[in-house]
Backbone as JSON Lines, residues from 0, in Angstrom:
{"i":0,"aa":"M","n":[-30.06,-10.54,-3.17],"ca":[-28.7,-10.45,-2.68],"c":[-28.12,-11.85,-2.62]}
{"i":1,"aa":"N","n":[-26.98,-12.03,-3.24],"ca":[-26.31,-13.33,-3.24],"c":[-25.26,-13.33,-2.14]}
{"i":2,"aa":"T","n":[-25.46,-14.15,-1.11],"ca":[-24.53,-14.19,0.01],"c":[-23.61,-15.41,-0.05]}
{"i":3,"aa":"K","n":[-23.7,-16.16,-1.12],"ca":[-22.88,-17.36,-1.26],"c":[-21.46,-16.97,-1.67]}
{"i":4,"aa":"P","n":[-20.43,-17.43,-0.94],"ca":[-19.05,-17.08,-1.3],"c":[-18.61,-17.82,-2.56]}
{"i":5,"aa":"L","n":[-17.78,-17.15,-3.35],"ca":[-17.16,-17.8,-4.51],"c":[-15.88,-18.45,-4.05]}
{"i":6,"aa":"L","n":[-15.73,-19.73,-4.3],"ca":[-14.57,-20.45,-3.81],"c":[-13.63,-20.91,-4.91]}
{"i":7,"aa":"N","n":[-13.98,-20.68,-6.17],"ca":[-13.11,-21.16,-7.24],"c":[-11.82,-20.36,-7.3]}
{"i":8,"aa":"T","n":[-10.83,-20.9,-7.96],"ca":[-9.53,-20.22,-8.03],"c":[-9.29,-19.61,-9.4]}
{"i":9,"aa":"E","n":[-10.29,-19.61,-10.27],"ca":[-10.11,-19.03,-11.6],"c":[-10.02,-17.52,-11.5]}
{"i":10,"aa":"N","n":[-9.23,-16.95,-12.4],"ca":[-9.07,-15.5,-12.46],"c":[-9.51,-15.06,-13.85]}
{"i":11,"aa":"K","n":[-10.83,-14.97,-14.05],"ca":[-11.38,-14.65,-15.36],"c":[-11.42,-13.16,-15.64]}
{"i":12,"aa":"S","n":[-11.31,-12.33,-14.62],"ca":[-11.52,-10.9,-14.82],"c":[-10.21,-10.11,-14.86]}
{"i":13,"aa":"G","n":[-9.1,-10.78,-15.04],"ca":[-7.83,-10.06,-15.14],"c":[-7.32,-9.67,-13.77]}
{"i":14,"aa":"G","n":[-6.47,-8.67,-13.72],"ca":[-5.9,-8.23,-12.45],"c":[-4.82,-9.18,-11.99]}
{"i":15,"aa":"D","n":[-4.29,-8.93,-10.81],"ca":[-3.19,-9.76,-10.32],"c":[-3.64,-10.84,-9.35]}
{"i":16,"aa":"G","n":[-4.93,-10.96,-9.09],"ca":[-5.45,-12.09,-8.35],"c":[-5.33,-12.04,-6.85]}
{"i":17,"aa":"R","n":[-4.95,-10.92,-6.24],"ca":[-4.86,-10.88,-4.78],"c":[-6.25,-10.81,-4.14]}
{"i":18,"aa":"F","n":[-7.15,-10.03,-4.72],"ca":[-8.49,-9.85,-4.19],"c":[-9.51,-9.91,-5.32]}
{"i":19,"aa":"R","n":[-10.73,-10.3,-4.98],"ca":[-11.83,-10.29,-5.94],"c":[-13.0,-9.56,-5.31]}
{"i":20,"aa":"V","n":[-13.67,-8.73,-6.1],"ca":[-14.86,-8.01,-5.67],"c":[-16.02,-8.42,-6.56]}
{"i":21,"aa":"R","n":[-17.13,-8.73,-5.93],"ca":[-18.37,-8.99,-6.66],"c":[-19.4,-8.03,-6.1]}
{"i":22,"aa":"C","n":[-20.01,-7.23,-6.95],"ca":[-20.95,-6.2,-6.49],"c":[-22.27,-6.36,-7.23]}
{"i":23,"aa":"E","n":[-23.35,-6.3,-6.47],"ca":[-24.7,-6.28,-7.02],"c":[-25.41,-5.07,-6.43]}
{"i":24,"aa":"A","n":[-25.78,-4.12,-7.28],"ca":[-26.46,-2.9,-6.84],"c":[-27.78,-2.8,-7.57]}
{"i":25,"aa":"G","n":[-28.84,-3.22,-6.93],"ca":[-30.14,-3.26,-7.6],"c":[-30.22,-4.47,-8.51]}
{"i":26,"aa":"D","n":[-31.23,-4.48,-9.37],"ca":[-31.47,-5.64,-10.22],"c":[-30.52,-5.73,-11.41]}
{"i":27,"aa":"D","n":[-30.13,-4.61,-11.98],"ca":[-29.39,-4.65,-13.24],"c":[-27.97,-4.11,-13.16]}
{"i":28,"aa":"N","n":[-27.46,-3.84,-12.0],"ca":[-26.12,-3.27,-11.87],"c":[-25.22,-4.27,-11.15]}
{"i":29,"aa":"R","n":[-24.32,-4.88,-11.91],"ca":[-23.42,-5.88,-11.34],"c":[-22.05,-5.72,-11.96]}
{"i":30,"aa":"F","n":[-21.04,-6.03,-11.16],"ca":[-19.7,-6.16,-11.71],"c":[-18.89,-7.08,-10.83]}
{"i":31,"aa":"R","n":[-17.83,-7.62,-11.45],"ca":[-16.89,-8.48,-10.73],"c":[-15.51,-8.16,-11.3]}
{"i":32,"aa":"V","n":[-14.53,-8.02,-10.4],"ca":[-13.18,-7.69,-10.82],"c":[-12.18,-8.33,-9.87]}
{"i":33,"aa":"T","n":[-11.03,-8.68,-10.39],"ca":[-9.92,-9.16,-9.58],"c":[-8.86,-8.07,-9.62]}
{"i":34,"aa":"T","n":[-8.25,-7.78,-8.46],"ca":[-7.34,-6.64,-8.38],"c":[-6.3,-6.85,-7.3]}
{"i":35,"aa":"G","n":[-5.28,-5.99,-7.29],"ca":[-4.23,-6.06,-6.29],"c":[-4.56,-5.36,-4.99]}
{"i":36,"aa":"S","n":[-5.47,-4.39,-5.02],"ca":[-5.91,-3.68,-3.83],"c":[-7.26,-3.06,-4.15]}
{"i":37,"aa":"L","n":[-7.99,-2.66,-3.09],"ca":[-9.29,-2.05,-3.36],"c":[-9.75,-1.24,-2.16]}
{"i":38,"aa":"T","n":[-10.65,-0.32,-2.46],"ca":[-11.4,0.43,-1.45],"c":[-12.85,0.43,-1.9]}
{"i":39,"aa":"V","n":[-13.74,0.03,-1.01],"ca":[-15.18,0.07,-1.28],"c":[-15.81,0.87,-0.16]}
{"i":40,"aa":"T","n":[-16.62,1.86,-0.52],"ca":[-17.31,2.67,0.48],"c":[-18.81,2.59,0.22]}
{"i":41,"aa":"V","n":[-19.57,2.38,1.29],"ca":[-21.02,2.32,1.19],"c":[-21.58,3.53,1.93]}
{"i":42,"aa":"G","n":[-22.37,4.3,1.22],"ca":[-23.05,5.44,1.82],"c":[-24.53,5.16,1.93]}
{"i":43,"aa":"Q","n":[-25.16,5.84,2.86],"ca":[-26.6,5.68,3.01],"c":[-27.21,7.03,3.36]}
{"i":44,"aa":"R","n":[-28.47,7.19,3.0],"ca":[-29.17,8.43,3.25],"c":[-29.51,8.54,4.73]}
{"i":45,"aa":"V","n":[-29.27,9.71,5.3],"ca":[-29.61,9.98,6.69],"c":[-30.33,11.33,6.77]}
{"i":46,"aa":"L","n":[-31.11,11.49,7.83],"ca":[-31.76,12.77,8.1],"c":[-30.98,13.44,9.22]}
{"i":47,"aa":"R","n":[-30.41,14.59,8.92],"ca":[-29.58,15.3,9.89],"c":[-30.02,16.76,9.93]}
{"i":48,"aa":"E","n":[-30.47,17.2,11.1],"ca":[-30.93,18.58,11.3],"c":[-31.96,18.99,10.25]}
{"i":49,"aa":"G","n":[-32.9,18.07,9.97],"ca":[-33.99,18.36,9.06],"c":[-33.68,18.24,7.58]}
{"i":50,"aa":"A","n":[-32.45,17.88,7.23],"ca":[-32.07,17.77,5.82],"c":[-31.56,16.36,5.52]}
{"i":51,"aa":"L","n":[-31.9,15.87,4.33],"ca":[-31.4,14.58,3.9],"c":[-29.97,14.72,3.39]}
{"i":52,"aa":"E","n":[-29.1,13.81,3.83],"ca":[-27.7,13.8,3.4],"c":[-27.31,12.37,3.05]}
{"i":53,"aa":"M","n":[-26.3,12.24,2.22],"ca":[-25.72,10.94,1.97],"c":[-24.49,10.82,2.86]}
{"i":54,"aa":"W","n":[-24.46,9.75,3.65],"ca":[-23.41,9.58,4.63],"c":[-22.63,8.3,4.35]}
{"i":55,"aa":"D","n":[-21.31,8.41,4.18],"ca":[-20.48,7.22,4.03],"c":[-20.36,6.56,5.4]}
{"i":56,"aa":"S","n":[-20.9,5.35,5.53],"ca":[-20.96,4.72,6.83],"c":[-20.02,3.53,6.99]}
{"i":57,"aa":"V","n":[-19.66,2.85,5.9],"ca":[-18.8,1.68,5.97],"c":[-17.8,1.73,4.82]}
{"i":58,"aa":"S","n":[-16.55,1.42,5.12],"ca":[-15.53,1.27,4.08],"c":[-14.79,-0.04,4.28]}
{"i":59,"aa":"I","n":[-14.44,-0.64,3.16],"ca":[-13.65,-1.87,3.16],"c":[-12.38,-1.58,2.4]}
{"i":60,"aa":"Y","n":[-11.26,-1.87,3.01],"ca":[-9.94,-1.65,2.41],"c":[-9.23,-2.99,2.31]}
{"i":61,"aa":"A","n":[-8.65,-3.27,1.17],"ca":[-7.91,-4.52,0.98],"c":[-6.57,-4.2,0.33]}
{"i":62,"aa":"K","n":[-5.5,-4.77,0.91],"ca":[-4.16,-4.52,0.38],"c":[-3.21,-5.61,0.85]}
{"i":63,"aa":"E","n":[-2.05,-5.64,0.25],"ca":[-0.98,-6.53,0.69],"c":[-0.08,-5.75,1.62]}
{"i":64,"aa":"D","n":[0.26,-6.31,2.79],"ca":[1.14,-5.61,3.72],"c":[2.61,-5.89,3.38]}
{"i":65,"aa":"Q","n":[3.52,-5.32,4.16],"ca":[4.95,-5.42,3.88],"c":[5.49,-6.85,3.96]}
{"i":66,"aa":"E","n":[4.81,-7.71,4.72],"ca":[5.25,-9.11,4.86],"c":[4.61,-10.02,3.83]}
{"i":67,"aa":"G","n":[3.8,-9.48,2.93],"ca":[3.14,-10.28,1.91],"c":[1.79,-10.84,2.33]}
{"i":68,"aa":"N","n":[1.33,-10.5,3.53],"ca":[0.0,-10.92,3.97],"c":[-1.06,-10.11,3.24]}
{"i":69,"aa":"L","n":[-2.17,-10.73,2.92],"ca":[-3.29,-10.01,2.32],"c":[-4.24,-9.63,3.44]}
{"i":70,"aa":"V","n":[-4.57,-8.35,3.53],"ca":[-5.34,-7.81,4.66],"c":[-6.59,-7.1,4.16]}
{"i":71,"aa":"V","n":[-7.73,-7.45,4.74],"ca":[-8.98,-6.76,4.47],"c":[-9.44,-6.16,5.8]}
{"i":72,"aa":"E","n":[-9.71,-4.85,5.8],"ca":[-10.19,-4.18,7.01],"c":[-11.55,-3.54,6.72]}
{"i":73,"aa":"V","n":[-12.43,-3.62,7.72],"ca":[-13.76,-3.04,7.62],"c":[-13.87,-1.94,8.67]}
{"i":74,"aa":"L","n":[-14.14,-0.71,8.22],"ca":[-14.27,0.43,9.11],"c":[-15.69,0.98,9.07]}
{"i":75,"aa":"V","n":[-16.17,1.43,10.24],"ca":[-17.49,2.05,10.36],"c":[-17.28,3.51,10.76]}
{"i":76,"aa":"F","n":[-18.05,4.4,10.12],"ca":[-17.93,5.83,10.36],"c":[-19.24,6.38,10.93]}
{"i":77,"aa":"N","n":[-19.1,7.38,11.81],"ca":[-20.26,8.05,12.39],"c":[-19.83,9.49,12.7]}
{"i":78,"aa":"R","n":[-20.62,10.46,12.3],"ca":[-20.25,11.86,12.54],"c":[-20.14,12.2,14.02]}
{"i":79,"aa":"D","n":[-20.77,11.42,14.87],"ca":[-20.7,11.7,16.3],"c":[-19.43,11.15,16.94]}
{"i":80,"aa":"W","n":[-18.62,10.4,16.18],"ca":[-17.38,9.83,16.69],"c":[-16.2,10.67,16.23]}
{"i":81,"aa":"D","n":[-15.15,10.73,17.04],"ca":[-13.94,11.45,16.64],"c":[-13.18,10.72,15.54]}
{"i":82,"aa":"E","n":[-13.25,9.39,15.54],"ca":[-12.52,8.58,14.56],"c":[-13.39,7.4,14.14]}
{"i":83,"aa":"P","n":[-13.09,6.82,12.96],"ca":[-13.81,5.6,12.59],"c":[-13.39,4.45,13.51]}
{"i":84,"aa":"I","n":[-14.17,3.39,13.48],"ca":[-13.85,2.19,14.26],"c":[-13.66,1.03,13.3]}
{"i":85,"aa":"R","n":[-12.53,0.33,13.45],"ca":[-12.3,-0.88,12.68],"c":[-13.03,-2.01,13.39]}
{"i":86,"aa":"I","n":[-13.96,-2.65,12.69],"ca":[-14.74,-3.72,13.3],"c":[-14.26,-5.1,12.87]}
{"i":87,"aa":"A","n":[-13.42,-5.16,11.83],"ca":[-12.9,-6.46,11.41],"c":[-11.58,-6.28,10.67]}
{"i":88,"aa":"S","n":[-10.68,-7.22,10.89],"ca":[-9.43,-7.32,10.14],"c":[-9.26,-8.79,9.77]}
{"i":89,"aa":"I","n":[-9.21,-9.06,8.48],"ca":[-9.16,-10.43,7.98],"c":[-7.85,-10.59,7.2]}
{"i":90,"aa":"R","n":[-7.07,-11.61,7.54],"ca":[-5.75,-11.81,6.93],"c":[-5.62,-13.2,6.34]}
{"i":91,"aa":"S","n":[-4.87,-13.24,5.24],"ca":[-4.45,-14.53,4.69],"c":[-2.97,-14.43,4.34]}
{"i":92,"aa":"R","n":[-2.33,-15.59,4.3],"ca":[-0.89,-15.65,4.02],"c":[-0.66,-16.65,2.88]}
{"i":93,"aa":"P","n":[-1.07,-16.28,1.67],"ca":[-1.0,-17.24,0.56],"c":[0.42,-17.63,0.17]}
{"i":94,"aa":"Q","n":[1.41,-16.84,0.55],"ca":[2.81,-17.13,0.22],"c":[3.45,-18.08,1.21]}
{"i":95,"aa":"D","n":[2.78,-18.38,2.33],"ca":[3.35,-19.19,3.41],"c":[2.75,-20.6,3.41]}
{"i":96,"aa":"A","n":[3.46,-21.54,2.8],"ca":[2.97,-22.91,2.69],"c":[2.9,-23.61,4.05]}
{"i":97,"aa":"T","n":[3.59,-23.09,5.06],"ca":[3.58,-23.71,6.39],"c":[2.44,-23.21,7.27]}
{"i":98,"aa":"C","n":[1.74,-22.18,6.83],"ca":[0.64,-21.61,7.62],"c":[-0.54,-22.58,7.62]}
{"i":99,"aa":"L","n":[-1.01,-22.96,8.79],"ca":[-2.1,-23.92,8.91],"c":[-3.47,-23.25,8.97]}
{"i":100,"aa":"T","n":[-3.52,-21.92,9.01],"ca":[-4.77,-21.18,9.06],"c":[-4.95,-20.43,7.75]}
{"i":101,"aa":"A","n":[-5.95,-20.82,6.97],"ca":[-6.15,-20.19,5.66],"c":[-6.51,-18.71,5.8]}
{"i":102,"aa":"V","n":[-7.41,-18.42,6.74],"ca":[-7.86,-17.04,6.95],"c":[-7.91,-16.78,8.45]}
{"i":103,"aa":"G","n":[-7.26,-15.68,8.89],"ca":[-7.32,-15.26,10.28],"c":[-8.24,-14.07,10.39]}
{"i":104,"aa":"C","n":[-9.03,-14.0,11.45],"ca":[-10.01,-12.94,11.59],"c":[-9.95,-12.35,12.99]}
{"i":105,"aa":"C","n":[-9.81,-11.02,13.06],"ca":[-9.84,-10.3,14.33],"c":[-11.07,-9.4,14.33]}
{"i":106,"aa":"L","n":[-11.93,-9.58,15.3],"ca":[-13.16,-8.79,15.38],"c":[-13.13,-7.78,16.52]}
{"i":107,"aa":"D","n":[-11.93,-7.49,17.05],"ca":[-11.79,-6.45,18.07],"c":[-12.14,-5.11,17.47]}
{"i":108,"aa":"H","n":[-12.9,-4.29,18.19],"ca":[-13.26,-2.97,17.72],"c":[-12.2,-1.98,18.21]}
{"i":109,"aa":"V","n":[-11.45,-1.4,17.26],"ca":[-10.36,-0.49,17.6],"c":[-10.37,0.69,16.64]}
{"i":110,"aa":"T","n":[-9.76,1.78,17.06],"ca":[-9.56,2.89,16.14],"c":[-8.29,2.6,15.35]}
{"i":111,"aa":"P","n":[-8.34,2.79,14.04],"ca":[-7.16,2.47,13.2],"c":[-6.01,3.41,13.42]}
């Protein structure tokens, strides 16, 4: 697993350059794409009432909001909860040259 962030500004994979996804799934399954928005969902096998099921447990949503901010949200799901919980909201304002914070991060746990 490569946990090193990519910091270059090149856009080699096309798309409009708002977000980049790099995925490694096992030894031979990799992709990288640049895009305007994205949804990534991770499921995992669980044992529920004696049967194995695949359960979507985490989703990542990335989009541009109405003010031009780029927003990434991380949600956690559990069948025992009435609603998912947002565990992170990460924002950037690439259009605002006066913004002194490159990336803002809120780690409050809230229902979306």
